[in-house]
N, C-alpha and C positions, 0 to 999 in steps of 0.2 A: 511655806511659800511650796504650792504644788509645782513648778518649773522653776529651780532656780539658778538655770543659765544667766549668765552675766547680762545678756543681750535682752532678755526678757525683765530682769529684774531694772534694768537703764528705760525699757519702755513704758514700765508701770511704778517708776519710781515717785514717791508721794503718796501713793494711793493707800490705803486701810487694808489691811489682811481681806476682812469680809469685802472689798471692791474687788479686791485682786481673785478672789475664791469666787465670786461671780463673774468675774471676765471668764477666764480660764474652765469653768464647767465645760465638761463635753471636749475638751481641747486632746488632739492625741499631736504625734510630732512624726513628720515624715522627713526620712533619711536617703540624699540622692546621690548616686556616685557623677563623676563628670559626665555629662552629654545626656544622662538620662532626665527624660519630661517628667514635669508635675503635672501638668494636664494637657491638653492638644486643643489647637483652636477647633471651634465647634462642640467640645464635650458638654455636659451638662454643668451648668455653673451652679453645683452642688456644696462648696467647699472657700472659704477664704483664708489668708494666710498672715504670720508675720516671719519673715525671714530671723532666722536665729544666729546662722555663720553659712559664711561661704558667700558665693554671688551668682546671680540668675539672670539670664538677659529672655527678655519677652520678643518674641515674632510673631509676624503675620504675612499670608500672605494673600495680596490681592485678587481684584474679579482678572485679571490680566494674567498673574502668574507670577509675579514681582513677590519675592520676598524682602522682607523689613525688618530689622530690627528696631523696635519701637521704644523698647526701658531696658536699663541693667538693672536691677534689684541690689540693693545692698544689704546690711544685716542692720538690724532694727527697724528695717522698712515693713510696713503694709502693703497687701496686693491683694490680686485676684478681687477686685472690686464689681463685679459682675452682678451682686446683690446691690450697691447704691444707685447705680444706674439701671435695675430693675430689667436688668437682662437675663434670660434663662440660658444660654450658653455662651463659655466665655469667648471673646472675639480674636483671641489669640494662643500661642504655643509658648507656655515657659519653660524652658529646662535646664538644668546646670552646668555654669562653665566650671564649677570646680565643685568636687565634694561638698555637699551642700546639706542644712536641716533647717527646716520649717516646722514653726507651730501652725498647727489647722485647727480651724473651726467648723462646724458644719451650718450650711445656709440658715438652717431653722434656728442658729444661734445669734444671727444677725443686728436684730433689735434690742436683745438682750447685752449684748457686748457696748453697743451704742449708749445704750439707758444705763449701765453701770457707773460710769463716770465722765463729765463735761472732758477730761483730759483727754480721756481715749478718744471721742467723739472729735476734738480738735484735731488730735494727728492723724487720723484718717480723712478728716477735711482735708488739711493741709497737704497732705500724701496725694488724694485725687488732685487737688490744685497744682501743684508741681508738676502732675503729672499732663495735664491739659496746657499748661505753661509751654510744657516740652514739646508738646504737639505742634502750639501755636509759632513756638519760634521756629522748629523743623519747616512748617510750611512757607512761614517769611524766608527762610534760606534758602528752601527749595525754589521760590520764586524771583529771588531779586538777587542773590550773590554767586558770585562763580565759584569752580570744585575746589581750589586751593584754602581760600577764607572759610568752605564751610567744614572742610576737614580740620583746619585748624581753629574752630570754633567747637567743633566738636571734642577732639583731643582735650581742649582747656577743660570743658564742661565735666568730662569725666575725672580729670586730676582732681576738678574741686571737688566732687561728688566725694570721690576715693576718700579725701579728708588725711587723718592720720594713717589709715591703712598703705595709704603710697607708699612705697619704698625706695630709702635713699642708695644708691649703688654708686660704683664708680663712674659711670658713664650719665648719670643725670637719676632722675625721680620716674619709677618703675611702676605704670599701674599695676594693682595687685593682683590681677586676673588675667590669664590669656586672651588675646584679641589677634586673628586672623587678619589680614587687610581684605578679605571678602567681607568681615563683621564690619570693619571700618566703611567699606560701600554698602554695604545693608543697612548703616547706620548713619551717613553723610547724604544719600539719594545719588550716587555717584555710580560708575562703572569700575572692577576690578581694575581694569587695566588702569582708569586714570588715577585712582589713588595710589597703583603701584606705582605711575611714573611719580605722582607728589611724593610719596613718603621715601622713595629712593635716592630722589633730588635734596631731600631734607638731610637723610642720612650723610649724603655728600658734603651735604653745607654745614653737617654739625649741629643741626636744629634738632634733631632726633639721635637715640643712640643704636645702633643694632643690634638685633636680636630677635631670634624664630618665635611667632607667635606672642613678641612683649612689645608696649609700647613703653619706649621711655624717651621722658622730655628730656634732653642735654642743655636747651637755652630757652628757657621760660620766656624769656623777653623778645627773643625772636621771634617765638611762635605768636606771642601777643601781634606783634605788628604785623605779621600777616592775617590775624583773624580781625587788624583794624581794633582791638580793645586799648584803651586808652592807660589802664591799668595791668 
């Protein structure tokens, strides 16, 4: 196999060597230090990607200058879907939260990758669908839900997506990558002041653990109650 990284093996599990060879033809690897961008909003959309390790965040700056974090990319996820959406430019900036590594295809390989195996096409379509679902959820929450509930729902979604990568600590379940309160504000559509007030209160109440640039869920049941989740 041309790339024997475990995340790549898992992404293409069940495919024949010939199918994998076709899919990986022309790929390179991008290695990023924490805080380093992979691409910038408005750059030519000349590549698409699979995250091999690490975590990335995708941000957008709106017409009025507001910065939003629209997605956290986890290992094993395809991203950089501009070719699928017939975009010539990336609509957002993608940068590493921690040291990260991504598999890179040139845009000209898009059709060949999609045609190589139905399972790959399905994975990419599902990833696009999840991205759209998250956008719809966010729009609904911004228009109908108060600040604390939006923050609680966001933290629970991040915990669910982290899966087995989430860390068990003495204080609770810790997300496996650093997030500032500004990051939480950018993702939940709140101001930094509002998020700081909410999270400080939750830390005092034992809902969250205390930690600089860390999100630790100390009482998941209480957080679910705030979010309005039944399970």
